C-alpha positions in Angstrom: -151.3 53.9 -52.0 -148.7 54.7 -49.4 -148.0 58.2 -48.0 -145.0 59.4 -46.0 -145.3 62.4 -43.7 -144.5 65.0 -46.4 -146.3 63.5 -49.4 -149.4 65.6 -50.5 -152.9 64.5 -50.9 -156.2 66.4 -51.4 -158.6 67.1 -48.6 -162.3 68.1 -48.9 -164.4 69.4 -45.9 -168.1 70.4 -45.7 -168.7 74.0 -46.5 -170.3 76.7 -44.3 -172.8 78.9 -45.9 -170.0 81.5 -46.6 -167.5 78.9 -48.0 -165.9 79.2 -51.4 -164.0 76.4 -53.1 -160.5 77.1 -51.6 -162.1 77.0 -48.2 -163.0 73.4 -48.3 -160.4 71.9 -50.8 -156.8 71.9 -50.1 -153.6 69.9 -50.6 -152.0 68.6 -47.4 -149.4 66.2 -46.2 -150.0 64.1 -43.1 -148.1 66.8 -41.1 -150.2 69.5 -42.6 -153.3 67.5 -41.7 -152.2 67.1 -38.0 -151.7 70.9 -37.9 -155.2 71.4 -39.4 -156.8 69.2 -36.6 -154.8 71.1 -34.0 -156.1 74.3 -35.5 -159.7 73.4 -35.2 -160.5 71.0 -38.0 -162.9 68.3 -36.7 -164.4 65.0 -37.7 -167.8 66.9 -37.7 -166.6 68.8 -40.8 -166.4 65.4 -42.7 -162.8 65.6 -43.9 -162.3 63.3 -46.9 -158.9 62.5 -48.4 -158.4 62.0 -52.1 -155.3 61.0 -54.0 -156.7 62.5 -57.3 -157.2 66.3 -57.5 -160.0 66.0 -60.1 -161.9 63.7 -57.8 -161.4 66.0 -55.0 -162.6 69.0 -56.9 -165.7 67.2 -58.1 -166.6 66.3 -54.5 -165.8 69.8 -53.2 -168.1 71.3 -55.9 -170.9 68.8 -55.1 -170.7 69.7 -51.5 -170.8 73.5 -52.4 -173.9 72.8 -54.6 -175.8 70.8 -52.1 -175.1 72.8 -48.9 -177.8 74.2 -46.9 -177.8 78.0 -46.8 
């Protein structure tokens, strides 16, 4: 699949103990993702890109369920 700078995909990151679903699952374009990294997103948060929203939600919920509190 090919993405231009403004086409949206889904991003999932690792949760913190206080995170809820909207904290770790968001739609973003390449431009948006660049802004996220400039704003503090790091590779240590294991950002993962998905083209399918359902797959992204499943992964985000799995991460929330398995997080260490």
